[in-house]
MARKE-468295 format. One line per 8 residues: their letters; for each residue x, y, z of C-alpha. Coordinates in steps of 0.05 Angstrom, whole numbers, plus 5000, padded with zeros to 4 digits. Layout:
BEGIN
a> X/Y/Z; ...
This chain:
BEGIN
mdysgspd> 5216/3647/2896; 5289/3658/2908; 5320/3598/2944; 5392/3612/2935; 5398/3678/2969; 5424/3704/2902; 5383/3749/2855; 5406/3706/2797
tnkmdans> 5387/3638/2825; 5323/3626/2786; 5342/3665/2723; 5343/3619/2664; 5392/3623/2607; 5366/3663/2548; 5367/3599/2506; 5329/3557/2556
tqqngews> 5261/3530/2540; 5209/3489/2577; 5195/3419/2551; 5147/3370/2580; 5141/3413/2642; 5217/3414/2655; 5268/3465/2642; 5320/3447/2589
mnkpttan> 5385/3483/2580; 5391/3460/2507; 5377/3509/2451; 5308/3499/2421; 5309/3454/2360; 5254/3439/2310; 5291/3386/2268; 5282/3329/2317
psssatna> 5212/3299/2311; 5221/3262/2375; 5219/3326/2415; 5143/3332/2407; 5100/3314/2467; 5055/3266/2431; 5057/3225/2368; 5006/3227/2313
ggakvapg> 4961/3181/2351; 4963/3224/2412; 5002/3175/2455; 5054/3199/2506; 5127/3193/2485; 5192/3201/2522; 5225/3271/2522; 5273/3290/2469
rshedwen> 5334/3288/2514; 5364/3232/2555; 5352/3221/2628; 5425/3233/2642; 5422/3302/2611; 5359/3318/2651; 5392/3291/2714; 5453/3334/2704
dvltrilq> 5410/3397/2691; 5367/3385/2753; 5424/3371/2800; 5462/3431/2774; 5402/3476/2788; 5392/3444/2857; 5464/3442/2881; 5489/3502/2842
vtlnpdtv> 5551/3464/2821; 5578/3438/2755; 5632/3391/2728; 5636/3429/2663; 5672/3496/2666; 5634/3521/2605; 5566/3517/2640; 5584/3557/2704
skqgrcvy> 5534/3611/2688; 5480/3573/2651; 5441/3551/2715; 5452/3616/2753; 5518/3621/2788; 5547/3552/2792; 5611/3530/2827; 5658/3491/2782
lrglssel> 5681/3429/2822; 5752/3430/2795; 5778/3378/2845; 5723/3327/2831; 5731/3336/2756; 5806/3321/2763; 5789/3259/2803; 5740/3235/2750
edenqpkp> 5791/3248/2696; 5843/3207/2735; 5792/3151/2740; 5783/3154/2663; 5710/3169/2669; 5677/3184/2602; 5668/3255/2581; 5632/3301/2584
frlsetll> 5626/3295/2660; 5555/3299/2685; 5524/3306/2753; 5487/3241/2770; 5455/3202/2826; 5517/3157/2831; 5563/3217/2839; 5516/3254/2886
drvivarl> 5552/3240/2951; 5619/3259/2922; 5591/3321/2889; 5560/3347/2954; 5624/3332/2993; 5666/3366/2940; 5622/3429/2946; 5623/3429/3021
eidpnnln> 5699/3418/3025; 5714/3484/2989; 5746/3530/3042; 5711/3597/3041; 5771/3628/3078; 5821/3609/3023; 5791/3624/2956; 5833/3635/2894
rdqypddi> 5805/3696/2857; 5827/3667/2790; 5785/3606/2803; 5726/3638/2839; 5703/3707/2816; 5672/3753/2869; 5600/3732/2858; 5618/3658/2863
andlrvpk> 5664/3672/2922; 5606/3706/2959; 5562/3645/2948; 5618/3601/2978; 5620/3643/3040; 5549/3626/3057; 5548/3580/3118; 5545/3508/3097
fdylldcw> 5478/3497/3131; 5447/3555/3096; 5474/3528/3029; 5445/3460/3040; 5378/3488/3063; 5375/3529/2998; 5391/3467/2959; 5334/3431/2993
kraheiyr> 5287/3487/2979; 5305/3486/2905; 5299/3411/2902; 5231/3415/2936; 5206/3468/2889; 5228/3430/2826; 5197/3368/2855; 5130/3403/2864
ntlirskn> 5133/3432/2794; 5148/3363/2767; 5087/3334/2801; 5044/3391/2774; 5066/3380/2703; 5071/3305/2706; 5013/3291/2661; 5057/3295/2600
ldppvlqr> 5108/3245/2626; 5107/3169/2620; 5098/3138/2691; 5166/3102/2689; 5200/3167/2671; 5162/3204/2726; 5179/3152/2778; 5252/3154/2759
rlrlfavv> 5254/3229/2765; 5216/3230/2831; 5266/3179/2858; 5322/3226/2842; 5289/3281/2882; 5279/3235/2941; 5353/3214/2938; 5380/3284/2931
kkfivsys> 5337/3311/2986; 5358/3254/3031; 5431/3270/3019; 5420/3344/3030; 5382/3331/3096; 5436/3283/3119; 5493/3332/3106; 5454/3390/3134
glsiqipd> 5445/3351/3198; 5518/3333/3200; 5536/3407/3190; 5496/3422/3253; 5523/3363/3293; 5597/3373/3271; 5604/3444/3246; 5679/3433/3237
lfpqiesn> 5669/3374/3192; 5674/3421/3132; 5708/3488/3128; 5665/3546/3152; 5673/3620/3143; 5715/3649/3198; 5682/3715/3216; 5656/3747/3280
gvhngvel> 5581/3752/3282; 5569/3693/3234; 5533/3635/3265; 5550/3564/3246; 5525/3497/3268; 5472/3495/3323; 5470/3570/3331; 5451/3576/3258
ladrllae> 5395/3526/3266; 5371/3562/3328; 5367/3627/3287; 5325/3591/3234; 5279/3561/3287; 5267/3630/3317; 5241/3655/3249; 5171/3641/3222
pdtieglp> 5166/3572/3192; 5162/3569/3116; 5193/3639/3107; 5259/3656/3076; 5292/3662/3145; 5256/3602/3175; 5254/3527/3165; 5205/3495/3115
adyltelv> 5158/3448/3152; 5173/3392/3102; 5248/3400/3113; 5238/3393/3187; 5196/3331/3178; 5251/3300/3135; 5305/3322/3182; 5269/3288/3240
erfkedeg> 5256/3225/3199; 5330/3220/3180; 5359/3231/3250; 5307/3197/3295; 5319/3131/3329; 5383/3150/3364; 5415/3180/3302; 5430/3246/3335
ldsiigaa> 5365/3286/3334; 5382/3310/3405; 5448/3339/3382; 5414/3375/3325; 5345/3401/3345; 5354/3387/3418; 5419/3428/3420; 5385/3484/3382
mviisnrl> 5328/3486/3432; 5379/3490/3489; 5410/3551/3455; 5341/3583/3447; 5326/3569/3520; 5392/3600/3541; 5379/3662/3501; 5309/3668/3530
dkmtmldd> 5337/3664/3600; 5361/3735/3594; 5295/3762/3572; 5231/3787/3606; 5159/3800/3583; 5183/3866/3557; 5233/3833/3509; 5221/3795/3442
ykpslral> 5205/3728/3476; 5150/3708/3426; 5196/3677/3373; 5224/3630/3426; 5155/3608/3448; 5134/3599/3375; 5194/3557/3362; 5182/3511/3421
tylsenkt> 5109/3505/3404; 5124/3489/3331; 5175/3435/3350; 5130/3404/3403; 5077/3391/3351; 5122/3338/3323; 5116/3277/3368; 5186/3252/3354
iaamltsl> 5216/3321/3372; 5171/3327/3433; 5192/3259/3460; 5265/3274/3444; 5263/3339/3485; 5252/3299/3549; 5313/3257/3537; 5360/3318/3539
pefvpaha> 5400/3325/3603; 5375/3397/3607; 5303/3375/3612; 5311/3351/3684; 5381/3376/3703; 5405/3333/3760; 5453/3386/3786; 5402/3441/3790
aanniedi> 5386/3479/3854; 5321/3514/3871; 5346/3583/3853; 5375/3564/3784; 5330/3509/3757; 5290/3560/3718; 5354/3584/3687; 5387/3518/3668
sllgpflg> 5330/3471/3654; 5305/3470/3583; 5235/3496/3599; 5254/3540/3657; 5264/3606/3620; 5198/3595/3584; 5162/3583/3651; 5198/3641/3684
lsgypdra> 5164/3694/3643; 5117/3733/3686; 5100/3801/3717; 5126/3788/3786; 5178/3839/3809; 5227/3788/3840; 5253/3765/3772; 5230/3820/3727
pkvaekff> 5230/3887/3764; 5230/3925/3698; 5161/3901/3684; 5135/3933/3748; 5174/3997/3731; 5145/4001/3661; 5072/3990/3681; 5067/4022/3751
tnaeerys> 5114/4081/3756; 5080/4139/3792; 5021/4093/3805; 4996/4133/3865; 4985/4194/3819; 4948/4157/3765; 4874/4139/3756; 4852/4071/3781
adiescmn> 4826/4054/3712; 4894/4066/3683; 4926/4019/3734; 4873/3967/3722; 4885/3970/3647; 4960/3959/3659; 4944/3900/3704; 4899/3870/3651
girgtvhn> 4953/3879/3600; 5002/3839/3643; 4950/3786/3657; 4934/3778/3584; 5006/3768/3566; 5016/3718/3622; 4953/3680/3602; 4981/3673/3531
iqrtmfgv> 5047/3647/3559; 5013/3597/3604; 4966/3573/3551; 5023/3565/3502; 5066/3527/3552; 5008/3483/3570; 5001/3466/3496; 5076/3451/3493
lnnivrss> 5074/3406/3554; 5010/3373/3532; 5044/3356/3465; 5104/3328/3503; 5061/3286/3551; 5022/3257/3493; 5084/3242/3452; 5103/3178/3489
pearkstl> 5097/3143/3556; 5170/3159/3571; 5160/3231/3556; 5100/3235/3601; 5140/3204/3657; 5198/3252/3646; 5150/3312/3647; 5121/3290/3713
ayfghvlr> 5192/3279/3740; 5209/3350/3719; 5151/3379/3759; 5168/3335/3817; 5241/3356/3815; 5222/3430/3816; 5176/3419/3875; 5225/3379/3916
lnvkrgqm> 5278/3432/3905; 5231/3485/3930; 5208/3455/3996; 5238/3515/4031; 5184/3559/4000; 5135/3523/4048; 5173/3550/4108; 5151/3611/4147
qvdpqtvs> 5217/3648/4133; 5257/3638/4069; 5309/3677/4032; 5279/3691/3962; 5349/3685/3932; 5352/3612/3951; 5288/3589/3917; 5253/3593/3850
segfmqni> 5218/3656/3830; 5144/3672/3842; 5127/3674/3766; 5161/3607/3753; 5122/3573/3808; 5056/3605/3790; 5063/3587/3716; 5075/3514/3736
sailisfs> 5013/3516/3780; 4971/3545/3723; 4996/3492/3675; 4983/3435/3725; 4913/3462/3738; 4901/3460/3663; 4923/3387/3663; 4873/3378/3720
gpfldvka> 4817/3407/3679; 4788/3342/3652; 4773/3317/3723; 4749/3382/3754; 4676/3373/3734; 4624/3394/3785; 4603/3323/3798; 4674/3300/3812
skidkidp> 4662/3241/3767; 4735/3218/3768; 4748/3230/3842; 4754/3156/3854; 4815/3154/3808; 4856/3194/3858; 4896/3146/3900; 4894/3168/3974
dylwtsrq> 4959/3129/3988; 5000/3164/3936; 5045/3201/3984; 5067/3134/4015; 5075/3098/3949; 5111/3150/3907; 5177/3187/3911; 5154/3245/3869
ldltedtk> 5143/3288/3933; 5179/3281/3999; 5134/3303/4055; 5163/3260/4111; 5180/3319/4154; 5117/3359/4143; 5068/3368/4199; 5010/3321/4192
itadqvqs> 4936/3337/4203; 4931/3297/4267; 4985/3244/4266; 5048/3254/4305; 5119/3244/4277; 5124/3175/4303; 5062/3152/4265; 5087/3188/4204
daryknrq> 5156/3157/4206; 5127/3088/4215; 5083/3097/4153; 5137/3125/4109; 5188/3073/4133; 5144/3018/4101; 5136/3057/4036; 5125/3012/3975
vkdhnfit> 5134/3051/3911; 5088/3036/3854; 5063/3068/3789; 5004/3114/3791; 4953/3138/3739; 4961/3206/3707; 4902/3236/3747; 4933/3218/3813
eifyltla> 5000/3246/3793; 4972/3310/3768; 4927/3320/3828; 4983/3315/3879; 5032/3355/3838; 4981/3409/3831; 4969/3410/3906; 5043/3416/3920
slhygtir> 5055/3469/3866; 5001/3513/3895; 5030/3502/3964; 5101/3521/3945; 5079/3574/3895; 5015/3613/3896; 4996/3604/3969; 5065/3628/3990
afvyynel> 5058/3687/3944; 4994/3704/3983; 5037/3707/4046; 5089/3751/4014; 5036/3797/3988; 5004/3805/4055; 5073/3822/4085; 5087/3870/4029
kkehaelk> 5019/3904/4039; 5030/3913/4114; 5101/3940/4102; 5074/3987/4049; 5019/4013/4095; 5068/4023/4153; 5116/4061/4108; 5060/4107/4086
rqmermeq> 5041/4120/4159; 5113/4137/4175; 5115/4186/4117; 5051/4219/4138; 5078/4229/4209; 5143/4256/4181; 5106/4305/4136; 5067/4329/4196
dlsrlgps> 5131/4340/4235; 5161/4378/4175; 5101/4423/4170; 5099/4436/4245; 5174/4443/4260; 5201/4464/4192; 5249/4427/4148; 5319/4405/4165
pmqeymmn> 5372/4374/4120; 5368/4306/4155; 5292/4304/4153; 5292/4322/4080; 5343/4268/4066; 5302/4217/4103; 5238/4239/4068; 5270/4231/4000
rfkarlev> 5295/4161/4018; 5225/4142/4045; 5192/4169/3980; 5240/4128/3937; 5228/4065/3978; 5152/4077/3977; 5154/4084/3901; 5190/4018/3893
mtmqkyaf> 5143/3984/3941; 5082/4012/3907; 5105/3985/3840; 5118/3917/3872; 5050/3916/3905; 5014/3930/3842; 5055/3879/3804; 5036/3826/3857
eamlmdee> 4963/3846/3850; 4966/3839/3775; 4992/3769/3782; 4953/3745/3843; 4885/3779/3832; 4878/3748/3764; 4805/3729/3758; 4817/3673/3709
flsetmrf> 4872/3640/3748; 4835/3647/3815; 4772/3617/3785; 4810/3556/3758; 4845/3550/3825; 4778/3551/3862; 4752/3495/3816; 4813/3454/3836
ynlvmswl> 4805/3467/3910; 4731/3449/3905; 4754/3379/3884; 4806/3378/3940; 4753/3393/3992; 4708/3339/3965; 4766/3290/3964; 4785/3306/4037
irivdpqh> 4713/3294/4058; 4710/3230/4018; 4770/3204/4058; 4737/3216/4126; 4668/3194/4101; 4657/3123/4131; 4624/3103/4065; 4678/3137/4023
mhpwsmvt> 4623/3158/3974; 4624/3234/3981; 4608/3275/3939; 4567/3224/3900; 4528/3212/3964; 4532/3268/4017; 4571/3253/4080; 4532/3239/4144
lplpkevp> 4551/3280/4205; 4577/3274/4258; 4636/3233/4237; 4663/3173/4276; 4707/3191/4335; 4767/3155/4308; 4804/3194/4254; 4822/3151/4193
esfallpe> 4897/3141/4187; 4895/3159/4112; 4869/3227/4132; 4909/3236/4196; 4975/3226/4159; 4962/3277/4105; 5005/3340/4110; 4970/3394/4147
wiiedvve> 4985/3445/4094; 4933/3415/4047; 4878/3442/4092; 4918/3505/4106; 4924/3520/4034; 4849/3511/4021; 4831/3560/4077; 4885/3609/4059
ffvflgky> 4860/3610/3987; 4789/3626/4008; 4811/3677/4060; 4850/3712/4005; 4789/3712/3961; 4747/3740/4017; 4797/3794/4036; 4819/3820/3969
cyhmnvfr> 4776/3791/3913; 4705/3798/3940; 4688/3846/3885; 4706/3796/3831; 4663/3742/3800; 4709/3686/3823; 4668/3662/3881; 4598/3670/3852
snsqeqlv> 4616/3640/3785; 4638/3574/3817; 4601/3522/3858; 4600/3540/3933; 4569/3476/3959; 4637/3442/3967; 4662/3498/4011; 4600/3498/4056
tfiitflr> 4603/3423/4064; 4677/3425/4080; 4670/3479/4132; 4610/3447/4166; 4642/3378/4166; 4706/3399/4202; 4673/3451/4248; 4625/3397/4271
ntryinnp> 4683/3348/4281; 4739/3393/4305; 4780/3335/4332; 4796/3317/4259; 4842/3377/4256; 4894/3392/4310; 4914/3461/4290; 4865/3510/4323
hlkaklve> 4885/3566/4275; 4862/3524/4216; 4794/3515/4248; 4790/3589/4263; 4805/3603/4188; 4741/3562/4171; 4700/3612/4212; 4738/3669/4180
ilffftyp> 4718/3645/4111; 4646/3645/4133; 4655/3714/4161; 4681/3741/4094; 4629/3709/4052; 4570/3727/4094; 4589/3798/4098; 4539/3840/4058
iakgapge> 4561/3856/3988; 4526/3923/3992; 4471/3955/4033; 4413/3908/4031; 4450/3855/3990; 4466/3790/4028; 4535/3759/4028; 4553/3707/3977
lepmlnsh> 4545/3647/4024; 4483/3670/4062; 4433/3637/4016; 4473/3572/4017; 4477/3573/4094; 4402/3582/4097; 4387/3524/4050; 4442/3471/4054
plalkhlv> 4417/3412/4094; 4483/3404/4131; 4485/3478/4149; 4413/3479/4175; 4427/3420/4219; 4499/3431/4242; 4520/3504/4232; 4494/3534/4297
pslmnfyv> 4517/3478/4344; 4584/3478/4309; 4593/3552/4319; 4572/3548/4392; 4620/3492/4407; 4678/3524/4373; 4662/3589/4409; 4679/3551/4474
eveqtgas> 4736/3511/4444; 4777/3573/4424; 4783/3593/4497; 4846/3549/4497; 4883/3551/4432; 4951/3532/4460; 4984/3593/4428; 5019/3649/4467
sqfydkfn> 4970/3697/4435; 4908/3656/4451; 4877/3709/4495; 4872/3758/4438; 4862/3707/4384; 4798/3684/4415; 4765/3751/4410; 4778/3757/4335
irynishv> 4751/3686/4325; 4691/3698/4367; 4677/3764/4331; 4673/3724/4266; 4628/3673/4298; 4581/3726/4325; 4578/3758/4257; 4559/3692/4223
mktvwshp> 4508/3677/4277; 4477/3745/4267; 4475/3734/4192; 4437/3669/4195; 4394/3687/4255; 4335/3710/4212; 4324/3639/4187; 4274/3601/4231
ghraklre> 4312/3535/4221; 4375/3561/4255; 4335/3592/4313; 4300/3525/4324; 4367/3490/4324; 4391/3539/4379; 4330/3523/4422; 4345/3450/4413
esqnrnsf> 4417/3458/4432; 4399/3499/4493; 4369/3436/4523; 4439/3408/4529; 4452/3444/4593; 4525/3431/4602; 4549/3452/4533; 4502/3511/4527
trfvnmlm> 4519/3537/4597; 4593/3536/4579; 4576/3574/4515; 4535/3626/4554; 4591/3633/4605; 4643/3647/4551; 4596/3697/4518; 4587/3732/4584
ndvtylld> 4661/3734/4600; 4673/3766/4532; 4620/3819/4541; 4649/3835/4610; 4721/3842/4585; 4707/3876/4519; 4659/3928/4545; 4705/3943/4603
eslsklte> 4765/3952/4556; 4723/3992/4506; 4698/4041/4556; 4764/4050/4592; 4800/4063/4525; 4747/4114/4506; 4756/4148/4574; 4832/4153/4562
ihqiqvem> 4820/4181/4492; 4772/4233/4521; 4825/4254/4571; 4879/4264/4517; 4830/4302/4472; 4814/4348/4530; 4889/4361/4539; 4899/4376/4466
ddkaswea> 4839/4424/4466; 4875/4468/4515; 4919/4499/4462; 4962/4540/4509; 4976/4484/4557; 4989/4435/4501; 5038/4480/4464; 5075/4491/4530
lpqqqrqe> 5091/4418/4536; 5159/4395/4512; 5159/4368/4439; 5179/4298/4461; 5121/4295/4512; 5072/4319/4458; 5097/4265/4411; 5091/4211/4465
regalrgl> 5019/4233/4480; 5002/4234/4405; 5031/4164/4398; 4992/4141/4459; 4929/4170/4426; 4940/4132/4362; 4951/4067/4401; 4888/4079/4443
enqarsyv> 4848/4095/4381; 4869/4028/4348; 4853/3990/4411; 4787/4024/4420; 4765/4010/4350; 4781/3937/4360; 4750/3928/4428; 4687/3968/4412
algnetvh> 4674/3929/4347; 4683/3862/4383; 4640/3886/4442; 4584/3909/4397; 4579/3842/4363; 4583/3803/4428; 4529/3845/4463; 4485/3838/4402
mlqylsae> 4492/3763/4403; 4474/3761/4476; 4415/3805/4461; 4384/3760/4408; 4403/3694/4442; 4370/3715/4507; 4306/3730/4468; 4306/3657/4443
avepfmaa> 4326/3617/4504; 4321/3643/4576; 4331/3580/4618; 4405/3570/4603; 4420/3640/4628; 4388/3623/4695; 4439/3569/4713; 4464/3582/4784
evvdrlaa> 4537/3587/4761; 4519/3641/4709; 4460/3684/4731; 4495/3724/4786; 4555/3742/4743; 4509/3760/4685; 4468/3806/4727; 4531/3839/4756
mlnynlaq> 4560/3850/4687; 4496/3882/4660; 4490/3927/4721; 4563/3950/4716; 4557/3968/4643; 4491/4003/4652; 4525/4045/4706; 4582/4061/4657
lvgpkcte> 4534/4084/4604; 4486/4127/4645; 4522/4135/4713; 4561/4195/4736; 4623/4177/4694; 4585/4172/4629; 4610/4242/4608; 4681/4213/4605
lkvrnrek> 4659/4173/4546; 4644/4235/4503; 4697/4230/4448; 4700/4267/4383; 4680/4228/4321; 4656/4169/4360; 4636/4137/4294; 4709/4129/4282
yyfqpkvl> 4711/4080/4339; 4645/4045/4321; 4619/4072/4388; 4542/4077/4389; 4526/4086/4463; 4450/4092/4452; 4448/4027/4411; 4490/3993/4463
lseiidiy> 4446/4019/4520; 4384/3995/4482; 4411/3925/4473; 4431/3919/4546; 4361/3940/4567; 4333/3888/4518; 4373/3834/4554; 4343/3855/4621
lhlscpqf> 4273/3850/4592; 4286/3784/4557; 4311/3752/4622; 4257/3782/4666; 4241/3723/4711; 4246/3710/4787; 4316/3680/4786; 4344/3738/4746
veavards> 4307/3790/4788; 4339/3761/4851; 4408/3759/4818; 4403/3833/4799; 4381/3850/4869; 4440/3813/4899; 4489/3858/4863; 4503/3910/4914
rsyqkeyf> 4564/3937/4877; 4533/3967/4813; 4457/3962/4818; 4421/4031/4824; 4348/4040/4810; 4359/4110/4782; 4404/4083/4727; 4344/4046/4697
skaasill> 4303/4108/4701; 4354/4149/4665; 4363/4095/4612; 4288/4093/4600; 4286/4169/4593; 4343/4168/4541; 4314/4113/4499; 4244/4143/4499
kqrmkhid> 4272/4210/4479; 4311/4177/4422; 4251/4135/4403; 4291/4073/4412; 4241/4041/4460; 4165/4039/4459; 4125/4062/4519; 4104/3989/4531
evaaleaf> 4177/3968/4536; 4192/4025/4586; 4132/4002/4627; 4158/3932/4627; 4226/3957/4650; 4194/3996/4705; 4157/3934/4729; 4222/3894/4728
vnqveeak> 4258/3947/4770; 4202/3945/4821; 4209/3869/4827; 4285/3880/4837; 4271/3930/4892; 4226/3882/4928; 4277/3826/4922; 4331/3873/4947
elglleee> 4292/3888/5010; 4280/3814/5023; 4355/3802/5013; 4374/3855/5064; 4325/3826/5114; 4358/3757/5105; 4427/3785/5115; 4404/3818/5179
elgevpde> 4376/3752/5202; 4442/3716/5191; 4484/3768/5226; 4559/3754/5230; 4576/3690/5190; 4630/3642/5215; 4690/3639/5168; 4683/3565/5157
fldpimsg> 4614/3577/5127; 4639/3627/5076; 4656/3610/5005; 4731/3626/4994; 4718/3645/4921; 4657/3691/4926; 4657/3705/5001; 4583/3689/5008
vmvdpvil> 4550/3637/5053; 4557/3569/5021; 4494/3533/5001; 4523/3469/4975; 4596/3462/4999; 4640/3412/4963; 4711/3388/4973; 4761/3396/4916
ptsntivd> 4802/3331/4916; 4860/3364/4880; 4873/3416/4935; 4829/3391/4993; 4795/3460/4994; 4721/3468/5009; 4682/3516/4965; 4610/3526/4944
rksisahl> 4587/3482/4887; 4561/3543/4848; 4627/3579/4854; 4671/3522/4830; 4621/3505/4776; 4625/3577/4750; 4703/3576/4755; 4707/3510/4715
lsdprdpy> 4665/3539/4659; 4724/3584/4642; 4784/3545/4670; 4785/3469/4677; 4836/3472/4734; 4833/3475/4809; 4839/3550/4827; 4885/3531/4885
srehltmd> 4930/3475/4860; 4922/3488/4785; 4911/3414/4773; 4860/3388/4724; 4791/3386/4755; 4720/3370/4733; 4654/3375/4769; 4645/3300/4774
mvvpatel> 4710/3297/4814; 4685/3342/4871; 4661/3310/4937; 4600/3336/4974; 4616/3364/5042; 4551/3335/5071; 4568/3346/5145; 4586/3420/5134
kmriqqwk> 4525/3431/5091; 4481/3405/5147; 4516/3450/5198; 4505/3511/5154; 4431/3495/5146; 4425/3485/5221; 4461/3550/5235; 4415/3588/5188
leqkkkrq> 4354/3560/5223; 4382/3580/5290; 4399/3650/5265; 4328/3657/5238; 4297/3636/5304; 4341/3685/5341; 4318/3741/5296; 4245/3723/5305
nqmht> 4252/3720/5380; 4286/3788/5382; 4229/3816/5341; 4176/3787/5388; 4212/3816/5449
């Protein structure tokens, strides 16, 4: 092996021989009997030459220097140390001068002090001069390699040496290697200590060591492992290891900062991994000022911190747009399998980076308590700098990159691995008071789950900092890293996806205009700009999907959030034993302070993660490959106890998660959560009442968009209810809940209000669509319209179509829920404050579907709008049949506005013809209508009996004769009890003063009630007397 870098380094002189396992530069002799290896008796004897001669030969070979000008070429190319020889002569040292252990320091210094920039050609021939121009560190490293090789050969051939001789020789190797290591370290620390070659492109000092570290260990270009061990041993304990290896790692980090995944980053990762495997080096790295740079900002910490460039390697387009360009150019024109292959390639690379960096950081954490503390401090520092990433709007240029944050999250999740077991066996090790007893994270200004700012300030004001165990530190840091990292990336992806879809729609409209009107220079220019922008956005979208829709990362994140959900429930569990012992519901009314003061984003992140899984990753194995029990328990717990969460949108997200994961995977295949919802004890007991209560609660969300929000939330609720309705346990729970008249009546009222509004909006939008379609069918008239007017009508049509799809879908689900609920429980629908409005709503929609205006609902491609009029008609008729009882019959008869007997006949005919109703059902409907007709006749007779009604007896809300008048104390208005009760089901305020009002506040108008009853009797008597006369 060539250690000198010269082809002649290991060539021996022609006269050299090998004696006793060592090379000798003496000519072979046969006259000296002492040169034999053994005596006549076979005993070992000393070698034929002196130790001083051997020492000189070995040091000459190792250091490639000599004090004898006659031996310059005997041990390869050796440098004659003319200056040192003169000094020895001046000191009257005996000749011939030999290299020795006592002169070793002076010999090495003499060699290093030779100036390679000022060489006398008479003294140093070209080949020697070339050797002297080798950087001092490289020279010393080659010396070490030669010393190490000769040392190993000596050990291998040591059986022929006496032990004292062997020990003396081994000692020399130890000394010479120690000197070499010391001076090699000094040449790194102080590169100007000795003259270095002055040439552009030649690295000296730390740069040279960095080059060596980037090469494979134990190669010609790299560092031998044993050399590194000796270097560390020599310079540890505050002797400057940081200014040698630490400084080299800073250079490697700085070089990597300019690279992406597409560049040659692997040598840098390998070097960091290799060094971190040495505990001393690993611990030293955390002491560098670059490890946790105090002056860093959020947007440059990944550039200037030691580990930042390593953690910044990713496929996200914000920091590495070239990665997206390389993998996803012309993505819209390529096969999906090709795109998926590119995504998997990116993910595989990122996984390797993350696993490597976890190994590095794990080595650092395990190297010393101080290193572990510094590592946690680094993570905390990064997260504190990036608090802006938790805001709704943030300039990406002011915060850390997506890849940097996600890599940190992945690494912290890996650290969490040991306590993410399904049984949560170490959950009790997580300190719930961490946020108030640590300064690692500053969440003082964050919105809390239920506590207000005053409560929060009071708690943080009395903060008492203490040390925490590693599990607690990692748990909270992981929570925060996901919040500021991956969860925010979900938000950015959603925004990017919407913007991308909108840009595609604009391009489609522009292309339609070009084909219809012909091209123009401006339109072509705009089209080219749109295409370029769309190409960039498409590449970015796929790059985001490659990073975010990573099955392995999402699966590990789900495991972590499963623990988070169990931990949150454990805090609110009065016994604090969940999940070891399942929580008992409902929870106490008082919310524990330790839960109330937690940042709201903990729950928000959990629900956003599962919503993302449901929306975009349903086809993956992420959800089904992990435990789902924690999610079901979490959702049921907080839907059943909604006062534990203030933010109504977070509660709505819980239902949205149920919606996504109960949606059928395929035709006939149930959703992922359906089996769990039909078997989990908490779900069987609390799911249905929780959904019903929340259906009522979302009427008032407090947001400006609450009117429209509630329909989306209730659509999700109705879907979940429909999914679990086949299970007898859930139906039994509904019957049980229906006995609670107040709450169930409010639920029925909200359900009825929604059906009324949604069907009305659905049918009106379909009517408008029909009108525009008729206009467009008349080609001549349509083409005669001005272009701007046509564009306005086309835009109006697109808007109506979007609205119709939404309203019809919501209406279908709501009517369906009313249909199957009315089959299970009739009595709640007969409440006085509900039954009249319910009958009027059904009559009105029946008239819309089969009345004279039904032809206006004939739109093209009605499936496009989810409009199934026959199914809707069938379900409305089902509701009539389910509720067929005297109270409902009378209510239908009282509706003089919409009720028509012939509408029922027409509906029966349609449903029979379509085979959507059996003859027995039609007969039952006919019997129901006959009862209504009889009740209608009786009602007309009663009205005739009463005649003209005094105004004071009329209900100001519904304009009918009051039956049970009451006084509203908040406005001093008299209304009928039934009317105000119906009003308060939807609005808890006085309809006249808008003040808060409840039914227990109203005062019976007893005297007026008696007068009304008396008047009715008198009117009846008058009518009877008239009939007799």
